[in-house]
N, C-alpha and C positions, 0 to 999 in steps of 0.2 A: 829198070827202076824195081822197086821191089813194093808191093802193102802186102796187107793184110784182108784178106775176105773171110765172109760165113761159105762154108764149103757145104751150105743145104740150109733150107728153111728152119727156124728154129719153133719147137712148140711148148718148150721147157727153159728153165735157167740154164742161159749157157754154160758149158765145160770148155777146155782147153781145144779137145778135140771138132768141135763143131768148126773152127776158125783153120783158114790157112795160108799161108805166105806164098803171094805167086808174081810173077813179074809183071808188070804192066807197062804201060807205053810212056815216054817221058811226057808231063801235063802243058799246055799251050798255055801261051804268059796272056791272060782276058784283057782287052781293051780297058784303061785307068786299075787295072790289079796289078798283082806280082805272083811272080814264082819262089817259090818259100823252102830251102834245104828245112827239112823238119829239125829240131835238136831236142827236143822235150815233148811228149806226148800227155794227155790226162787220159786216165781211165777214171770212171765215176757211175755209180751204183744205176742213174738213170738211164745210164745207156743200155745196159740187159734188155729193161721196158722196150725201149726205143726199137732196140732189132727184132723185135717180134712183132713192132707196129703198135703199142699199145702204150705211146708216150704221147700225150698231146696234140694225139691223132696225126704222128709224121708218120710218114710210109717205110717200111726196113727196107733196107739194103738189100739192092737183090746177088742173091747166092753167086762168087764165082764172079763178079763183075766188079760191083761198088765196091769202098774202101768201107773200113768200119768206122763210124764217125769218133769225133775224140776232139776236144781242145787241143792247140800246139802255140808252142813258139819257136820259133827259126827266123834263119837270116835268109834277105832278099838275097836270090840269083840270078834274077832275071825279071825288071821295072818296066812298066807302060803306066806306073801312075804319078802323078807330076810333085816334082819336092821330095821324092824317095827313089835314093840310088841302092845301087847294089851293097850290099853288108849291113844295110839298115835292118835291127832287129824287131820282129813283128809279133803279137801276139791276136789269133784265131779261135773263135768257137766254133766255126765249122771246119777244121782242119780237115785229119783224118790221120788212120795207123799207116802211114805211109812215109817212104824217104824222103817224096818231095810234094807240093801239093801248090795249084793253084787256086790265088784267092781275089776272088774280083771286089771291084772297088766298093768301097759301103762296107764291107764284110772283115776286116782287119783293122788293126790300130798299132801304130806306134811304138813301140818301147825305147823311153828315152837312157840315151848313153850312160852306162855306169848303172843302171838298177837294177845289182845283182842283190842274191843270186838268179840266174836267171829260170831254173826250176820254177821258182818260187809266184812264176807268174799262170803258172796252172796251179795252182794249192792256194794259196794266204793271200796270193797278192791278184788270182785268178778269181773263176767263177766260186768255187768254195769260201774262199774271202769275202766275196763280194754278197755271199749269200746270207754270210753268217752278219756283214756292220748291217744289211738291210734289216735282216732282221731284229737286231739288240737297238739299232740306233735310229731307224727311218720308224718303223712298226711298232713293238715295245718300248720306243724311249725310255730304255733303264738309266736312272740314274741311282742317286748316292741314298743308302738305306733298304735297295729291292733288294733278295735273297730270289738268285738264280736257279732253276732247276731244269738240264740239259742232258739229253738219252742221247746214246754215238756220240759218246764224248769224248772219245780216241779218236775222230775220226777230224777230216779235216776242217769239214762245217761245224762239228762241236766242239770243239778245242780249240779254235777262234770265238766262237760265240763266249764261252766262258771267259775267255784273257778278255774280250772287249769290252766284255759288262764290267769287270772288276778295273779296268780302266776307267769307267764312267761311273764311278763310284760305289758299286753294289757293295754291300754289307757282305755276303755270302752266296759261292757260287759252288756248290755240286755236281755233280758228273754221275752217270750211270753209264758203263760197258761193263765189254763180254770180257772175264778173266784177268788175274793177277798183273800179265804184264801189260796191258790195255790200261789197266786202273793206277799203274805205278806211271804210265805215260800222262793221265790227267794231273795225279796230285804232282808230282815232279819237274816234268819240265813246263804242264800248262798253268801250273799251280795253281789249282782249284782247292777248296777248304777240303774236302771227300770223294771219292768215287769209290761208289758199290758196283761190285760184281753182280749184274743179275743170271748170272750163271751157277752163285752160290748157295748154299741153302740158308734158310730162311732173310732171305735178301730185303724183304721187303720192310721188317725191323730193323736191319741195316738202314735203311731208307731213312726210316723216319728218326733214328739216332745219328744221323748225318745232317740231318736238317737241326738239328739239336733245338727243338721246339720252336722255330722260326717259320712259318709257312710260307712257299715260294709266291714269292709275289708275279711272278714269271718263269713260267715256263715253255720251251724251245723243242717244237717236238722233232725227231727224225725217223721215229720209226715204224710207230702201228697205234691203230685207234684201241688196241687195249692200251700199252702204255699211255696212250693220253689220257685215256678216261684213270688209271691210275693217278696222273700228276694230280689230274682236277679233284679225286677224292681230297688230296691235302694240300689245293692251292688256298691261297688265302682268299678274302671275300673283294672284289673286284680286282682279281689277280687279272692279269693278261696271260695269255697263250697264243704262241706263232707256232701254226701246223705246218712245217717245212716238206717233211717227205714222212712218206710211206713204207720205206725201201721192204719191210715184212710184206707187202701186197704186191709188189710188183710183179711177181711169177704166181700169184693166187689163182685158184680157177674161179672164183666167186668175190664179189664183191666184199670189201672190209666192212664189219657191222661199224653202224651208227653212233656217235659220241650219243653219253646219256642228254636228251636236253633237260630233264628235270633236275638233272644234275649241276650244267651250265646254267641256269636259272637262278637255284638255290645260294650260287656262289657267285653271282652276279658278274658272271664273268667275260672278259672282252676277246673274242679270238679272229684272233688276224691269217688267212692263207696266204704264204708266201710261193710266190715265183717268179722265180731272177728276173727272170725275161724281162721283167717289167722297168729294173733297175737298170739297164743299161747304159743308159740316159744319163745315171750317176756314178761311172766308173772312174772320171776324172775326181769328182767328189771324195769317192773311196779312197783312190789311192793318194791323194793329197792328206787324207787322215793317218789311213794304214801304212803306208810304204815309210816315213820316217822310221815308225816303230817296229819295224822288220829292220830297219837297220842299224836303227842301237840295241835291238838284241828285249827290245819289253813286250814285244808278240813274238813267241817262238811257235816252232812247226817241225813237225817229225814227216820224212819220207821214206815208202816203202817204194825201191826202185826196182825197175827190170832193164837189162841194157840189152839192147838191140829188138829190133820187130819180134824176132823169132822167139824171144822170149815173153810178150805180150799175150798170148792167149793163155799161159800159165798162172799169171800175175793177174789176170784177171779173171782167171774160177778163184783164186784164192779171194779176193774181190767181193763175186758174188757169195760167195761161203761164210763172210768176215773174219777172216784168216789174217788181209793184211793189215799192218801197224803204220798207223801212219796216212799221207796222200800217197796213192798209190798214182804210180805214171813210169814209163815207158822215156829213157835216154838214146837217142840216138849215137852213136861211140866218134 
């Protein structure tokens, strides 16, 4: 069996040469658990910081031994779990970059037959989708008339945020993304009213024009405290801000600058920190609402796919540099 491990301990943002593909023993099926033949692996920005031991206090994988962490979807090939037969499809947050993984009891959920496309369960129907739904529906409680601003809008979280906001009745949805290709995805496939390219000259003036005189009542932050501060300056009084991710800080050597307290007070802003782990117990409620929207085409998604474990490190490097377009995932054909 093949798996991907770290070639050495990391001291900086990971690149493709930091990984190696190795042979590993076949996993043993745990009591009450399953062994899964992996079909799709999620590549996520937070994993970059986790590989350096900088994410939520989790220890980094041991170089040369531990598989790289990642959510997976796969087919059960061995089962010691009551009521779960071989051939069942499952999703697990703690899978890994490997051909087969052992999943203990309580660490996976069964995917209902016919819940296609299967790859969506590591994207819009997986943790990124749950994150977007939790922020917009559970925390910000977006409704008719809201004006929603979201950065990293071309990503699987940001793109889903805007679409769910629109489905909840938001009057205007504006995205911020990097480059014309990503902005075209945001306005074309995801249906945002506007998207501003932060890499273009004069982009802050373009943002003001895109907001069309309507200050955001909700901002969803994925990138940095600098971007959050910029959004705060434009936020409507009593606006809501969801602080989800600080991707720019995952590999910084110093802590990020704080948000300006005076501005928060002046705006009477309501800030909510979002840790998606808190919403795992609502996964069924999330799927009940969102899965029909994906099946009907009302909720769109895009994927950036690598085929085979050997291609995973290169795609992960692109993800770390923000050069991917859509949900980054690895498919094992």
